[in-house]
C-alpha angles and dihedrals in degrees: 000000000000133000088248091059088047092055090052092065109273110157129195130189116212125199125188128201120209138130141204118307094215113122113276096018118125115240117205120201142204143089118232128195130196127186111222110259093017102085094200121116118216121203109229124205114128102135098359122118118269114282091359115213102210111199097157137034125183124181118202107256092224103028110041090185087070112078131169123202131190116228140171085268101050129271125330130196136209127191095190105057092273103312090119132016139196132190117255115234103240117156092227132136097256092268126150118268114230103175141024131189138183104203109252092227100042120020091199087072113082137175133198121197117208144192112275086038097278119155125197126194133205124190098188106060095279103313101111124024134191128191116243119224099251107175116139130148137194133169115304096351128068143172088202125083119300135012119053103350111219108232125210144358098238098177135007118199128197131202113234092217096051129033091195095061112084138159131201132199112216125196106240089353108080127222124329130192140196126191097184103057096274104313092112130022134195128205109232101187099080111142094020098088113107097130132339093284103084094042096044093103123184103171144014132192129186106209119242090192097051109035110217093023113120126181123201122191131191149120095324097046128257134334128193133204126189095190105058092277102309091119132019141198130192116252117224113238128164105281112240104178142049093267091060089249138119122226106224120193111170137024126191136178113216110248110250092007106069095169087068116076129174130201127195112213149151142182097278142341090280105025131146097238140038136202143193124227125197136196122197096184105057097278102310097110129023139200133195108242119230098219098173092235129090115221115207096213139023116301110247103166132066124163141165132196105243092207092047109024095183084073109084137158137196132188136198124228089249096060103268112140128190129184132199130194097186102059095272101314094115131013142204128209119242107168120192118241120287112287096019103131141153099055106197104162142026139176138173132203 
């Protein structure tokens, strides 16, 4: 596809398969693409590493033909909606990429979050990268050497008004923050550590609608701060498991409508049902959404079309995909091909 066709409204949905990198865990692979209105999933691979484990997908906010994906061998890029791929030249250590971000204020500024809690930054749209000095500690869990090594950067969030203010969600590591573009980082989860649950964070969102408000999601549910992460309070969601908690996996703000936020969730990491939650007031109050469909596993994927935000998609870990063209009021089923399981990433544009 070309940029011209992209600007004429062609929309693609991308779904990546992956898995945990802990010893003994099964890792699925594959990157699928569906054109809106087509209902056929194409398996992409031209230029990607063999059996690509796709844990992150980011579509350029101004050029939807340009897409970055995070693989077990670093990030890859396409300029033609995924027909061809090339490896991005990041001076990393060959670790898996778990998160990618185009900064909401400046799409030339990009971030890649890695295994072992490494973060890389590019200021020229992904051509040149430098590693940021992420080294923060708090009691019992650390991203520094020794002790319980915090694992992965599962999401990075930027603040539209300030390119220097960033947040990271660390698996078994809590939420971290920088106010100087990544030169110095602070651990924001002091006082939360009782066991791994409240610091096993899967996502973070800095509210556009409520400046200073930050939402963190993870194994133990959702936490909210009104002072840029200095203090946190638990957000009440419908409890879905025996601990009285809700396993939250993805959080997204609706493009152009920042007061509306969605969360993909379930009972546990490998549960037999999934749910969507929605806030219409910038994350203060939340309702469970009656979607009309019944996921058979935890929802892992959530994506919006930046150019047409009423188009949204969600996906369960077991390969079920649903799409909505009316902001989530009604949904259509778009299941992945037979055997495509372990959805870890999703994007639309």
